[in-house]
mmJSON file of the N, C-alpha and C atoms, coordinates in Angstrom:
{"data_MODEL":{"atom_site":{
"group_PDB":["ATOM","ATOM","ATOM","ATOM","ATOM","ATOM","ATOM","ATOM","ATOM","ATOM","ATOM","ATOM","ATOM","ATOM","ATOM","ATOM","ATOM","ATOM","ATOM","ATOM","ATOM","ATOM","ATOM","ATOM","ATOM","ATOM","ATOM","ATOM","ATOM","ATOM","ATOM","ATOM","ATOM","ATOM","ATOM","ATOM","ATOM","ATOM","ATOM","ATOM","ATOM","ATOM","ATOM","ATOM","ATOM","ATOM","ATOM","ATOM","ATOM","ATOM","ATOM","ATOM","ATOM","ATOM","ATOM","ATOM","ATOM","ATOM","ATOM","ATOM","ATOM","ATOM","ATOM","ATOM","ATOM","ATOM","ATOM","ATOM","ATOM","ATOM","ATOM","ATOM","ATOM","ATOM","ATOM","ATOM","ATOM","ATOM","ATOM","ATOM","ATOM","ATOM","ATOM","ATOM","ATOM","ATOM","ATOM","ATOM","ATOM","ATOM","ATOM","ATOM","ATOM","ATOM","ATOM","ATOM","ATOM","ATOM","ATOM","ATOM","ATOM","ATOM","ATOM","ATOM","ATOM","ATOM","ATOM","ATOM","ATOM","ATOM","ATOM","ATOM","ATOM","ATOM","ATOM","ATOM","ATOM","ATOM","ATOM","ATOM","ATOM","ATOM","ATOM","ATOM","ATOM","ATOM","ATOM","ATOM","ATOM","ATOM","ATOM","ATOM","ATOM","ATOM","ATOM","ATOM","ATOM","ATOM","ATOM","ATOM","ATOM","ATOM","ATOM","ATOM","ATOM","ATOM","ATOM","ATOM","ATOM","ATOM","ATOM","ATOM","ATOM","ATOM","ATOM","ATOM","ATOM","ATOM","ATOM","ATOM","ATOM","ATOM","ATOM","ATOM","ATOM","ATOM","ATOM","ATOM","ATOM","ATOM","ATOM","ATOM","ATOM","ATOM","ATOM","ATOM","ATOM","ATOM","ATOM","ATOM","ATOM","ATOM","ATOM","ATOM","ATOM","ATOM","ATOM","ATOM","ATOM","ATOM","ATOM","ATOM","ATOM","ATOM","ATOM","ATOM","ATOM","ATOM","ATOM","ATOM","ATOM","ATOM","ATOM","ATOM","ATOM","ATOM","ATOM","ATOM","ATOM","ATOM","ATOM","ATOM","ATOM","ATOM","ATOM","ATOM","ATOM","ATOM","ATOM","ATOM","ATOM","ATOM","ATOM","ATOM","ATOM","ATOM","ATOM","ATOM","ATOM","ATOM","ATOM","ATOM","ATOM","ATOM","ATOM","ATOM","ATOM","ATOM","ATOM","ATOM"],
"id":[1,2,3,4,5,6,7,8,9,10,11,12,13,14,15,16,17,18,19,20,21,22,23,24,25,26,27,28,29,30,31,32,33,34,35,36,37,38,39,40,41,42,43,44,45,46,47,48,49,50,51,52,53,54,55,56,57,58,59,60,61,62,63,64,65,66,67,68,69,70,71,72,73,74,75,76,77,78,79,80,81,82,83,84,85,86,87,88,89,90,91,92,93,94,95,96,97,98,99,100,101,102,103,104,105,106,107,108,109,110,111,112,113,114,115,116,117,118,119,120,121,122,123,124,125,126,127,128,129,130,131,132,133,134,135,136,137,138,139,140,141,142,143,144,145,146,147,148,149,150,151,152,153,154,155,156,157,158,159,160,161,162,163,164,165,166,167,168,169,170,171,172,173,174,175,176,177,178,179,180,181,182,183,184,185,186,187,188,189,190,191,192,193,194,195,196,197,198,199,200,201,202,203,204,205,206,207,208,209,210,211,212,213,214,215,216,217,218,219,220,221,222,223,224,225,226,227,228,229,230,231,232,233,234,235,236,237,238,239,240],
"type_symbol":["N","C","C","N","C","C","N","C","C","N","C","C","N","C","C","N","C","C","N","C","C","N","C","C","N","C","C","N","C","C","N","C","C","N","C","C","N","C","C","N","C","C","N","C","C","N","C","C","N","C","C","N","C","C","N","C","C","N","C","C","N","C","C","N","C","C","N","C","C","N","C","C","N","C","C","N","C","C","N","C","C","N","C","C","N","C","C","N","C","C","N","C","C","N","C","C","N","C","C","N","C","C","N","C","C","N","C","C","N","C","C","N","C","C","N","C","C","N","C","C","N","C","C","N","C","C","N","C","C","N","C","C","N","C","C","N","C","C","N","C","C","N","C","C","N","C","C","N","C","C","N","C","C","N","C","C","N","C","C","N","C","C","N","C","C","N","C","C","N","C","C","N","C","C","N","C","C","N","C","C","N","C","C","N","C","C","N","C","C","N","C","C","N","C","C","N","C","C","N","C","C","N","C","C","N","C","C","N","C","C","N","C","C","N","C","C","N","C","C","N","C","C","N","C","C","N","C","C","N","C","C","N","C","C","N","C","C","N","C","C"],
"label_atom_id":["N","CA","C","N","CA","C","N","CA","C","N","CA","C","N","CA","C","N","CA","C","N","CA","C","N","CA","C","N","CA","C","N","CA","C","N","CA","C","N","CA","C","N","CA","C","N","CA","C","N","CA","C","N","CA","C","N","CA","C","N","CA","C","N","CA","C","N","CA","C","N","CA","C","N","CA","C","N","CA","C","N","CA","C","N","CA","C","N","CA","C","N","CA","C","N","CA","C","N","CA","C","N","CA","C","N","CA","C","N","CA","C","N","CA","C","N","CA","C","N","CA","C","N","CA","C","N","CA","C","N","CA","C","N","CA","C","N","CA","C","N","CA","C","N","CA","C","N","CA","C","N","CA","C","N","CA","C","N","CA","C","N","CA","C","N","CA","C","N","CA","C","N","CA","C","N","CA","C","N","CA","C","N","CA","C","N","CA","C","N","CA","C","N","CA","C","N","CA","C","N","CA","C","N","CA","C","N","CA","C","N","CA","C","N","CA","C","N","CA","C","N","CA","C","N","CA","C","N","CA","C","N","CA","C","N","CA","C","N","CA","C","N","CA","C","N","CA","C","N","CA","C","N","CA","C","N","CA","C","N","CA","C","N","CA","C","N","CA","C","N","CA","C","N","CA","C","N","CA","C"],
"label_alt_id":[null,null,null,null,null,null,null,null,null,null,null,null,null,null,null,null,null,null,null,null,null,null,null,null,null,null,null,null,null,null,null,null,null,null,null,null,null,null,null,null,null,null,null,null,null,null,null,null,null,null,null,null,null,null,null,null,null,null,null,null,null,null,null,null,null,null,null,null,null,null,null,null,null,null,null,null,null,null,null,null,null,null,null,null,null,null,null,null,null,null,null,null,null,null,null,null,null,null,null,null,null,null,null,null,null,null,null,null,null,null,null,null,null,null,null,null,null,null,null,null,null,null,null,null,null,null,null,null,null,null,null,null,null,null,null,null,null,null,null,null,null,null,null,null,null,null,null,null,null,null,null,null,null,null,null,null,null,null,null,null,null,null,null,null,null,null,null,null,null,null,null,null,null,null,null,null,null,null,null,null,null,null,null,null,null,null,null,null,null,null,null,null,null,null,null,null,null,null,null,null,null,null,null,null,null,null,null,null,null,null,null,null,null,null,null,null,null,null,null,null,null,null,null,null,null,null,null,null,null,null,null,null,null,null,null,null,null,null,null,null],
"label_comp_id":["UNK","UNK","UNK","UNK","UNK","UNK","UNK","UNK","UNK","UNK","UNK","UNK","UNK","UNK","UNK","UNK","UNK","UNK","UNK","UNK","UNK","UNK","UNK","UNK","UNK","UNK","UNK","UNK","UNK","UNK","UNK","UNK","UNK","UNK","UNK","UNK","UNK","UNK","UNK","UNK","UNK","UNK","UNK","UNK","UNK","UNK","UNK","UNK","UNK","UNK","UNK","UNK","UNK","UNK","UNK","UNK","UNK","UNK","UNK","UNK","UNK","UNK","UNK","UNK","UNK","UNK","UNK","UNK","UNK","UNK","UNK","UNK","UNK","UNK","UNK","UNK","UNK","UNK","UNK","UNK","UNK","UNK","UNK","UNK","UNK","UNK","UNK","UNK","UNK","UNK","UNK","UNK","UNK","UNK","UNK","UNK","UNK","UNK","UNK","UNK","UNK","UNK","UNK","UNK","UNK","UNK","UNK","UNK","UNK","UNK","UNK","UNK","UNK","UNK","UNK","UNK","UNK","UNK","UNK","UNK","UNK","UNK","UNK","UNK","UNK","UNK","UNK","UNK","UNK","UNK","UNK","UNK","UNK","UNK","UNK","UNK","UNK","UNK","UNK","UNK","UNK","UNK","UNK","UNK","UNK","UNK","UNK","UNK","UNK","UNK","UNK","UNK","UNK","UNK","UNK","UNK","UNK","UNK","UNK","UNK","UNK","UNK","UNK","UNK","UNK","UNK","UNK","UNK","UNK","UNK","UNK","UNK","UNK","UNK","UNK","UNK","UNK","UNK","UNK","UNK","UNK","UNK","UNK","UNK","UNK","UNK","UNK","UNK","UNK","UNK","UNK","UNK","UNK","UNK","UNK","UNK","UNK","UNK","UNK","UNK","UNK","UNK","UNK","UNK","UNK","UNK","UNK","UNK","UNK","UNK","UNK","UNK","UNK","UNK","UNK","UNK","UNK","UNK","UNK","UNK","UNK","UNK","UNK","UNK","UNK","UNK","UNK","UNK","UNK","UNK","UNK","UNK","UNK","UNK","UNK","UNK","UNK","UNK","UNK","UNK"],
"label_asym_id":["A","A","A","A","A","A","A","A","A","A","A","A","A","A","A","A","A","A","A","A","A","A","A","A","A","A","A","A","A","A","A","A","A","A","A","A","A","A","A","A","A","A","A","A","A","A","A","A","A","A","A","A","A","A","A","A","A","A","A","A","A","A","A","A","A","A","A","A","A","A","A","A","A","A","A","A","A","A","A","A","A","A","A","A","A","A","A","A","A","A","A","A","A","A","A","A","A","A","A","A","A","A","A","A","A","A","A","A","A","A","A","A","A","A","A","A","A","A","A","A","A","A","A","A","A","A","A","A","A","A","A","A","A","A","A","A","A","A","A","A","A","A","A","A","A","A","A","A","A","A","A","A","A","A","A","A","A","A","A","A","A","A","A","A","A","A","A","A","A","A","A","A","A","A","A","A","A","A","A","A","A","A","A","A","A","A","A","A","A","A","A","A","A","A","A","A","A","A","A","A","A","A","A","A","A","A","A","A","A","A","A","A","A","A","A","A","A","A","A","A","A","A","A","A","A","A","A","A","A","A","A","A","A","A","A","A","A","A","A","A"],
"label_entity_id":["1","1","1","1","1","1","1","1","1","1","1","1","1","1","1","1","1","1","1","1","1","1","1","1","1","1","1","1","1","1","1","1","1","1","1","1","1","1","1","1","1","1","1","1","1","1","1","1","1","1","1","1","1","1","1","1","1","1","1","1","1","1","1","1","1","1","1","1","1","1","1","1","1","1","1","1","1","1","1","1","1","1","1","1","1","1","1","1","1","1","1","1","1","1","1","1","1","1","1","1","1","1","1","1","1","1","1","1","1","1","1","1","1","1","1","1","1","1","1","1","1","1","1","1","1","1","1","1","1","1","1","1","1","1","1","1","1","1","1","1","1","1","1","1","1","1","1","1","1","1","1","1","1","1","1","1","1","1","1","1","1","1","1","1","1","1","1","1","1","1","1","1","1","1","1","1","1","1","1","1","1","1","1","1","1","1","1","1","1","1","1","1","1","1","1","1","1","1","1","1","1","1","1","1","1","1","1","1","1","1","1","1","1","1","1","1","1","1","1","1","1","1","1","1","1","1","1","1","1","1","1","1","1","1","1","1","1","1","1","1"],
"label_seq_id":[1,1,1,2,2,2,3,3,3,4,4,4,5,5,5,6,6,6,7,7,7,8,8,8,9,9,9,10,10,10,11,11,11,12,12,12,13,13,13,14,14,14,15,15,15,16,16,16,17,17,17,18,18,18,19,19,19,20,20,20,21,21,21,22,22,22,23,23,23,24,24,24,25,25,25,26,26,26,27,27,27,28,28,28,29,29,29,30,30,30,31,31,31,32,32,32,33,33,33,34,34,34,35,35,35,36,36,36,37,37,37,38,38,38,39,39,39,40,40,40,41,41,41,42,42,42,43,43,43,44,44,44,45,45,45,46,46,46,47,47,47,48,48,48,49,49,49,50,50,50,51,51,51,52,52,52,53,53,53,54,54,54,55,55,55,56,56,56,57,57,57,58,58,58,59,59,59,60,60,60,61,61,61,62,62,62,63,63,63,64,64,64,65,65,65,66,66,66,67,67,67,68,68,68,69,69,69,70,70,70,71,71,71,72,72,72,73,73,73,74,74,74,75,75,75,76,76,76,77,77,77,78,78,78,79,79,79,80,80,80],
"pdbx_PDB_ins_code":[null,null,null,null,null,null,null,null,null,null,null,null,null,null,null,null,null,null,null,null,null,null,null,null,null,null,null,null,null,null,null,null,null,null,null,null,null,null,null,null,null,null,null,null,null,null,null,null,null,null,null,null,null,null,null,null,null,null,null,null,null,null,null,null,null,null,null,null,null,null,null,null,null,null,null,null,null,null,null,null,null,null,null,null,null,null,null,null,null,null,null,null,null,null,null,null,null,null,null,null,null,null,null,null,null,null,null,null,null,null,null,null,null,null,null,null,null,null,null,null,null,null,null,null,null,null,null,null,null,null,null,null,null,null,null,null,null,null,null,null,null,null,null,null,null,null,null,null,null,null,null,null,null,null,null,null,null,null,null,null,null,null,null,null,null,null,null,null,null,null,null,null,null,null,null,null,null,null,null,null,null,null,null,null,null,null,null,null,null,null,null,null,null,null,null,null,null,null,null,null,null,null,null,null,null,null,null,null,null,null,null,null,null,null,null,null,null,null,null,null,null,null,null,null,null,null,null,null,null,null,null,null,null,null,null,null,null,null,null,null],
"Cartn_x":[19.071,18.671,19.44,20.758,21.616,21.489,21.423,21.241,19.719,19.022,17.567,17.322,17.448,17.412,16.211,15.058,13.862,13.213,13.849,13.441,12.223,12.222,11.054,11.312,12.421,12.881,11.842,11.191,10.353,8.868,8.577,7.24,7.012,6.164,5.897,5.436,4.522,3.981,5.081,6.227,7.294,8.534,8.288,9.376,10.101,9.425,10.021,10.476,10.524,10.776,12.004,13.119,14.373,14.656,13.611,13.826,14.176,13.688,14.021,15.426,16.257,17.704,18.467,17.871,18.668,19.216,18.407,18.907,19.948,19.769,20.799,22.04,21.977,23.17,23.882,23.192,23.85,24.539,23.86,24.493,25.765,25.765,27.02,28.088,27.744,28.838,29.34,28.504,28.849,29.792,29.554,30.301,31.587,31.833,33.091,33.177,31.996,31.905,32.787,33.415,34.145,33.295,33.89,33.158,32.711,33.541,33.164,32.004,32.027,30.916,29.591,29.708,28.544,27.995,28.988,28.599,27.914,28.468,27.804,26.452,26.239,24.905,23.94,24.413,23.658,23.186,24.064,23.76,22.629,22.784,21.828,20.482,20.422,19.231,18.528,19.283,18.761,18.143,18.805,18.302,17.22,17.424,16.394,15.173,15.471,14.314,13.674,14.369,13.742,13.364,13.88,13.703,14.136,15.224,15.787,17.233,17.781,19.19,20.077,21.046,22.092,23.077,23.68,24.799,26.001,26.975,28.13,28.819,28.949,29.625,28.762,27.538,26.674,26.698,26.572,26.491,27.915,28.881,30.242,30.47,30.069,30.245,29.492,28.217,27.5,28.222,28.703,29.277,30.577,31.357,32.585,32.211,31.219,30.677,30.219,29.426,28.883,29.958,30.869,32.015,32.889,33.138,33.822,32.968,31.701,30.82,30.781,30.772,30.787,32.142,33.237,34.523,34.607,34.129,33.995,33.205,32.156,31.116,31.833,32.517,33.184,34.234,35.114,36.179,35.535,34.5,33.956,33.233,32.526,31.694,32.395,33.349,34.004,33.035,32.083,31.055,31.523,31.003,31.09,29.896],
"Cartn_y":[-10.198,-8.802,-7.889,-8.033,-7.156,-5.699,-5.536,-4.236,-4.024,-3.457,-3.267,-1.811,-1.166,0.303,1.009,0.38,1.014,0.295,-0.668,-1.353,-2.323,-3.022,-3.893,-5.345,-5.804,-7.195,-8.098,-7.637,-8.436,-8.345,-7.628,-7.461,-8.321,-9.305,-10.313,-9.612,-8.632,-7.932,-7.275,-6.919,-6.273,-7.157,-8.394,-9.359,-9.14,-8.518,-8.324,-6.868,-6.005,-4.62,-4.252,-5.113,-4.772,-5.603,-6.337,-7.238,-6.322,-5.166,-4.275,-4.031,-4.233,-3.965,-5.259,-6.349,-7.644,-7.703,-7.549,-7.706,-6.676,-5.352,-4.446,-4.563,-5.114,-5.367,-6.534,-7.588,-8.806,-8.484,-7.658,-7.394,-6.505,-5.706,-4.893,-5.721,-6.738,-7.57,-8.452,-8.974,-9.819,-9.026,-7.819,-6.962,-6.4,-6.876,-6.523,-5.177,-4.732,-3.451,-3.623,-2.642,-2.694,-2.129,-2.139,-1.71,-0.245,0.569,2.023,2.213,1.473,1.623,1.107,-0.038,-0.526,0.458,1.0,1.943,3.171,3.681,4.852,4.483,3.343,2.867,2.7,2.157,2.023,3.38,4.35,5.683,6.291,6.154,6.6,6.031,4.691,3.965,4.368,4.463,4.88,6.232,7.113,8.539,8.761,8.182,8.435,7.523,6.217,5.278,5.143,5.032,4.88,6.21,7.273,8.65,8.868,8.297,8.436,8.893,9.248,9.657,8.524,8.566,7.388,7.68,6.509,6.487,5.911,6.769,6.308,5.131,5.147,4.053,2.772,2.732,1.673,1.072,2.056,1.549,1.059,1.617,1.109,-0.325,-0.406,-1.821,-2.882,-2.538,-3.525,-3.791,-2.655,-2.819,-3.713,-3.568,-4.3,-5.778,-6.001,-7.403,-8.058,-7.288,-7.93,-8.219,-7.36,-7.642,-8.85,-8.942,-10.09,-11.297,-11.316,-12.528,-12.895,-12.025,-12.265,-12.923,-12.402,-13.029,-14.473,-14.743,-16.07,-16.97,-16.565,-17.262,-17.653,-16.773,-17.02,-18.107,-17.936,-18.878,-20.309,-20.43,-21.627,-22.337,-21.617,-22.224,-22.257,-21.493,-21.23,-20.448,-19.803,-19.029,-17.619,-17.016,-15.493,-14.805],
"Cartn_z":[19.245,19.202,20.122,19.996,20.793,20.415,19.076,18.47,18.318,19.346,19.175,19.288,18.161,17.951,18.686,18.395,18.963,20.129,20.619,21.818,21.585,20.556,20.214,20.343,20.876,20.663,21.505,22.465,23.156,22.724,21.593,21.202,20.06,20.161,19.158,17.829,17.874,16.698,15.944,16.54,15.893,15.542,15.447,15.194,13.968,12.957,11.664,11.427,12.487,12.439,11.725,11.724,11.126,9.842,9.336,8.208,7.007,6.919,5.743,5.612,6.599,6.657,6.123,6.201,5.97,4.564,3.555,2.194,1.826,2.031,1.744,2.469,3.684,4.55,4.001,3.724,3.227,1.864,0.936,-0.301,-0.128,0.873,1.105,1.648,2.546,3.001,1.997,1.125,-0.055,-0.952,-1.161,-2.066,-1.413,-0.161,0.537,1.326,1.677,2.487,3.758,4.12,5.377,6.502,7.833,8.941,8.859,8.336,8.242,7.233,6.092,5.13,5.77,6.397,7.145,8.223,8.929,10.053,9.45,8.328,7.636,7.196,6.624,6.161,7.296,8.367,9.652,10.129,10.223,10.635,9.777,8.42,7.568,7.762,7.842,8.155,9.391,10.452,11.777,11.708,11.057,11.009,10.0,8.717,7.635,7.711,7.924,7.813,9.181,10.263,11.591,12.218,11.76,12.203,13.679,14.049,15.421,15.389,16.587,16.519,16.53,15.689,15.617,16.782,17.122,18.2,17.47,17.127,16.304,16.98,18.221,18.997,18.846,18.925,18.904,17.49,16.453,15.072,14.651,15.158,14.862,15.327,16.642,17.246,16.443,16.045,15.313,13.922,13.319,11.94,12.063,13.086,13.386,13.612,14.363,14.643,13.358,12.534,11.28,10.313,10.101,9.224,9.567,11.01,11.613,11.286,11.541,11.432,9.919,8.98,7.571,7.29,7.736,7.527,8.021,9.23,9.66,8.867,8.386,7.689,6.322,5.695,4.452,4.641,5.71,5.924,6.273,7.146,7.531,6.45,5.595,4.485,3.217,2.99,1.756,0.826,1.328,0.539,0.471,-0.537,-0.508,-1.121],
"occupancy":[1.0,1.0,1.0,1.0,1.0,1.0,1.0,1.0,1.0,1.0,1.0,1.0,1.0,1.0,1.0,1.0,1.0,1.0,1.0,1.0,1.0,1.0,1.0,1.0,1.0,1.0,1.0,1.0,1.0,1.0,1.0,1.0,1.0,1.0,1.0,1.0,1.0,1.0,1.0,1.0,1.0,1.0,1.0,1.0,1.0,1.0,1.0,1.0,1.0,1.0,1.0,1.0,1.0,1.0,1.0,1.0,1.0,1.0,1.0,1.0,1.0,1.0,1.0,1.0,1.0,1.0,1.0,1.0,1.0,1.0,1.0,1.0,1.0,1.0,1.0,1.0,1.0,1.0,1.0,1.0,1.0,1.0,1.0,1.0,1.0,1.0,1.0,1.0,1.0,1.0,1.0,1.0,1.0,1.0,1.0,1.0,1.0,1.0,1.0,1.0,1.0,1.0,1.0,1.0,1.0,1.0,1.0,1.0,1.0,1.0,1.0,1.0,1.0,1.0,1.0,1.0,1.0,1.0,1.0,1.0,1.0,1.0,1.0,1.0,1.0,1.0,1.0,1.0,1.0,1.0,1.0,1.0,1.0,1.0,1.0,1.0,1.0,1.0,1.0,1.0,1.0,1.0,1.0,1.0,1.0,1.0,1.0,1.0,1.0,1.0,1.0,1.0,1.0,1.0,1.0,1.0,1.0,1.0,1.0,1.0,1.0,1.0,1.0,1.0,1.0,1.0,1.0,1.0,1.0,1.0,1.0,1.0,1.0,1.0,1.0,1.0,1.0,1.0,1.0,1.0,1.0,1.0,1.0,1.0,1.0,1.0,1.0,1.0,1.0,1.0,1.0,1.0,1.0,1.0,1.0,1.0,1.0,1.0,1.0,1.0,1.0,1.0,1.0,1.0,1.0,1.0,1.0,1.0,1.0,1.0,1.0,1.0,1.0,1.0,1.0,1.0,1.0,1.0,1.0,1.0,1.0,1.0,1.0,1.0,1.0,1.0,1.0,1.0,1.0,1.0,1.0,1.0,1.0,1.0,1.0,1.0,1.0,1.0,1.0,1.0],
"B_iso_or_equiv":[0.0,0.0,0.0,0.0,0.0,0.0,0.0,0.0,0.0,0.0,0.0,0.0,0.0,0.0,0.0,0.0,0.0,0.0,0.0,0.0,0.0,0.0,0.0,0.0,0.0,0.0,0.0,0.0,0.0,0.0,0.0,0.0,0.0,0.0,0.0,0.0,0.0,0.0,0.0,0.0,0.0,0.0,0.0,0.0,0.0,0.0,0.0,0.0,0.0,0.0,0.0,0.0,0.0,0.0,0.0,0.0,0.0,0.0,0.0,0.0,0.0,0.0,0.0,0.0,0.0,0.0,0.0,0.0,0.0,0.0,0.0,0.0,0.0,0.0,0.0,0.0,0.0,0.0,0.0,0.0,0.0,0.0,0.0,0.0,0.0,0.0,0.0,0.0,0.0,0.0,0.0,0.0,0.0,0.0,0.0,0.0,0.0,0.0,0.0,0.0,0.0,0.0,0.0,0.0,0.0,0.0,0.0,0.0,0.0,0.0,0.0,0.0,0.0,0.0,0.0,0.0,0.0,0.0,0.0,0.0,0.0,0.0,0.0,0.0,0.0,0.0,0.0,0.0,0.0,0.0,0.0,0.0,0.0,0.0,0.0,0.0,0.0,0.0,0.0,0.0,0.0,0.0,0.0,0.0,0.0,0.0,0.0,0.0,0.0,0.0,0.0,0.0,0.0,0.0,0.0,0.0,0.0,0.0,0.0,0.0,0.0,0.0,0.0,0.0,0.0,0.0,0.0,0.0,0.0,0.0,0.0,0.0,0.0,0.0,0.0,0.0,0.0,0.0,0.0,0.0,0.0,0.0,0.0,0.0,0.0,0.0,0.0,0.0,0.0,0.0,0.0,0.0,0.0,0.0,0.0,0.0,0.0,0.0,0.0,0.0,0.0,0.0,0.0,0.0,0.0,0.0,0.0,0.0,0.0,0.0,0.0,0.0,0.0,0.0,0.0,0.0,0.0,0.0,0.0,0.0,0.0,0.0,0.0,0.0,0.0,0.0,0.0,0.0,0.0,0.0,0.0,0.0,0.0,0.0,0.0,0.0,0.0,0.0,0.0,0.0],
"pdbx_formal_charge":[null,null,null,null,null,null,null,null,null,null,null,null,null,null,null,null,null,null,null,null,null,null,null,null,null,null,null,null,null,null,null,null,null,null,null,null,null,null,null,null,null,null,null,null,null,null,null,null,null,null,null,null,null,null,null,null,null,null,null,null,null,null,null,null,null,null,null,null,null,null,null,null,null,null,null,null,null,null,null,null,null,null,null,null,null,null,null,null,null,null,null,null,null,null,null,null,null,null,null,null,null,null,null,null,null,null,null,null,null,null,null,null,null,null,null,null,null,null,null,null,null,null,null,null,null,null,null,null,null,null,null,null,null,null,null,null,null,null,null,null,null,null,null,null,null,null,null,null,null,null,null,null,null,null,null,null,null,null,null,null,null,null,null,null,null,null,null,null,null,null,null,null,null,null,null,null,null,null,null,null,null,null,null,null,null,null,null,null,null,null,null,null,null,null,null,null,null,null,null,null,null,null,null,null,null,null,null,null,null,null,null,null,null,null,null,null,null,null,null,null,null,null,null,null,null,null,null,null,null,null,null,null,null,null,null,null,null,null,null,null],
"auth_seq_id":[1,1,1,2,2,2,3,3,3,4,4,4,5,5,5,6,6,6,7,7,7,8,8,8,9,9,9,10,10,10,11,11,11,12,12,12,13,13,13,14,14,14,15,15,15,16,16,16,17,17,17,18,18,18,19,19,19,20,20,20,21,21,21,22,22,22,23,23,23,24,24,24,25,25,25,26,26,26,27,27,27,28,28,28,29,29,29,30,30,30,31,31,31,32,32,32,33,33,33,34,34,34,35,35,35,36,36,36,37,37,37,38,38,38,39,39,39,40,40,40,41,41,41,42,42,42,43,43,43,44,44,44,45,45,45,46,46,46,47,47,47,48,48,48,49,49,49,50,50,50,51,51,51,52,52,52,53,53,53,54,54,54,55,55,55,56,56,56,57,57,57,58,58,58,59,59,59,60,60,60,61,61,61,62,62,62,63,63,63,64,64,64,65,65,65,66,66,66,67,67,67,68,68,68,69,69,69,70,70,70,71,71,71,72,72,72,73,73,73,74,74,74,75,75,75,76,76,76,77,77,77,78,78,78,79,79,79,80,80,80],
"auth_comp_id":["UNK","UNK","UNK","UNK","UNK","UNK","UNK","UNK","UNK","UNK","UNK","UNK","UNK","UNK","UNK","UNK","UNK","UNK","UNK","UNK","UNK","UNK","UNK","UNK","UNK","UNK","UNK","UNK","UNK","UNK","UNK","UNK","UNK","UNK","UNK","UNK","UNK","UNK","UNK","UNK","UNK","UNK","UNK","UNK","UNK","UNK","UNK","UNK","UNK","UNK","UNK","UNK","UNK","UNK","UNK","UNK","UNK","UNK","UNK","UNK","UNK","UNK","UNK","UNK","UNK","UNK","UNK","UNK","UNK","UNK","UNK","UNK","UNK","UNK","UNK","UNK","UNK","UNK","UNK","UNK","UNK","UNK","UNK","UNK","UNK","UNK","UNK","UNK","UNK","UNK","UNK","UNK","UNK","UNK","UNK","UNK","UNK","UNK","UNK","UNK","UNK","UNK","UNK","UNK","UNK","UNK","UNK","UNK","UNK","UNK","UNK","UNK","UNK","UNK","UNK","UNK","UNK","UNK","UNK","UNK","UNK","UNK","UNK","UNK","UNK","UNK","UNK","UNK","UNK","UNK","UNK","UNK","UNK","UNK","UNK","UNK","UNK","UNK","UNK","UNK","UNK","UNK","UNK","UNK","UNK","UNK","UNK","UNK","UNK","UNK","UNK","UNK","UNK","UNK","UNK","UNK","UNK","UNK","UNK","UNK","UNK","UNK","UNK","UNK","UNK","UNK","UNK","UNK","UNK","UNK","UNK","UNK","UNK","UNK","UNK","UNK","UNK","UNK","UNK","UNK","UNK","UNK","UNK","UNK","UNK","UNK","UNK","UNK","UNK","UNK","UNK","UNK","UNK","UNK","UNK","UNK","UNK","UNK","UNK","UNK","UNK","UNK","UNK","UNK","UNK","UNK","UNK","UNK","UNK","UNK","UNK","UNK","UNK","UNK","UNK","UNK","UNK","UNK","UNK","UNK","UNK","UNK","UNK","UNK","UNK","UNK","UNK","UNK","UNK","UNK","UNK","UNK","UNK","UNK","UNK","UNK","UNK","UNK","UNK","UNK"],
"auth_asym_id":["A","A","A","A","A","A","A","A","A","A","A","A","A","A","A","A","A","A","A","A","A","A","A","A","A","A","A","A","A","A","A","A","A","A","A","A","A","A","A","A","A","A","A","A","A","A","A","A","A","A","A","A","A","A","A","A","A","A","A","A","A","A","A","A","A","A","A","A","A","A","A","A","A","A","A","A","A","A","A","A","A","A","A","A","A","A","A","A","A","A","A","A","A","A","A","A","A","A","A","A","A","A","A","A","A","A","A","A","A","A","A","A","A","A","A","A","A","A","A","A","A","A","A","A","A","A","A","A","A","A","A","A","A","A","A","A","A","A","A","A","A","A","A","A","A","A","A","A","A","A","A","A","A","A","A","A","A","A","A","A","A","A","A","A","A","A","A","A","A","A","A","A","A","A","A","A","A","A","A","A","A","A","A","A","A","A","A","A","A","A","A","A","A","A","A","A","A","A","A","A","A","A","A","A","A","A","A","A","A","A","A","A","A","A","A","A","A","A","A","A","A","A","A","A","A","A","A","A","A","A","A","A","A","A","A","A","A","A","A","A"],
"auth_atom_id":["N","CA","C","N","CA","C","N","CA","C","N","CA","C","N","CA","C","N","CA","C","N","CA","C","N","CA","C","N","CA","C","N","CA","C","N","CA","C","N","CA","C","N","CA","C","N","CA","C","N","CA","C","N","CA","C","N","CA","C","N","CA","C","N","CA","C","N","CA","C","N","CA","C","N","CA","C","N","CA","C","N","CA","C","N","CA","C","N","CA","C","N","CA","C","N","CA","C","N","CA","C","N","CA","C","N","CA","C","N","CA","C","N","CA","C","N","CA","C","N","CA","C","N","CA","C","N","CA","C","N","CA","C","N","CA","C","N","CA","C","N","CA","C","N","CA","C","N","CA","C","N","CA","C","N","CA","C","N","CA","C","N","CA","C","N","CA","C","N","CA","C","N","CA","C","N","CA","C","N","CA","C","N","CA","C","N","CA","C","N","CA","C","N","CA","C","N","CA","C","N","CA","C","N","CA","C","N","CA","C","N","CA","C","N","CA","C","N","CA","C","N","CA","C","N","CA","C","N","CA","C","N","CA","C","N","CA","C","N","CA","C","N","CA","C","N","CA","C","N","CA","C","N","CA","C","N","CA","C","N","CA","C","N","CA","C","N","CA","C","N","CA","C","N","CA","C","N","CA","C"],
"pdbx_PDB_model_num":[1,1,1,1,1,1,1,1,1,1,1,1,1,1,1,1,1,1,1,1,1,1,1,1,1,1,1,1,1,1,1,1,1,1,1,1,1,1,1,1,1,1,1,1,1,1,1,1,1,1,1,1,1,1,1,1,1,1,1,1,1,1,1,1,1,1,1,1,1,1,1,1,1,1,1,1,1,1,1,1,1,1,1,1,1,1,1,1,1,1,1,1,1,1,1,1,1,1,1,1,1,1,1,1,1,1,1,1,1,1,1,1,1,1,1,1,1,1,1,1,1,1,1,1,1,1,1,1,1,1,1,1,1,1,1,1,1,1,1,1,1,1,1,1,1,1,1,1,1,1,1,1,1,1,1,1,1,1,1,1,1,1,1,1,1,1,1,1,1,1,1,1,1,1,1,1,1,1,1,1,1,1,1,1,1,1,1,1,1,1,1,1,1,1,1,1,1,1,1,1,1,1,1,1,1,1,1,1,1,1,1,1,1,1,1,1,1,1,1,1,1,1,1,1,1,1,1,1,1,1,1,1,1,1,1,1,1,1,1,1]
}}}
């Protein structure tokens, strides 16, 4: 929970708070989205869904990490 937008990582009742982002994010990665596209989507979600101010640097860092993770996953497993 490095990226804990609303500070709920220690709250058991909120363990699924970000689950709504998983499927759309994985679909984008599978479809070949780059870090900028993921960042833009994160900014949109932060502002429209969670109703809070986005931080371009924070969202960009997460996007870069996610794209890199996906790339390693594809190489390691041969999956896409």
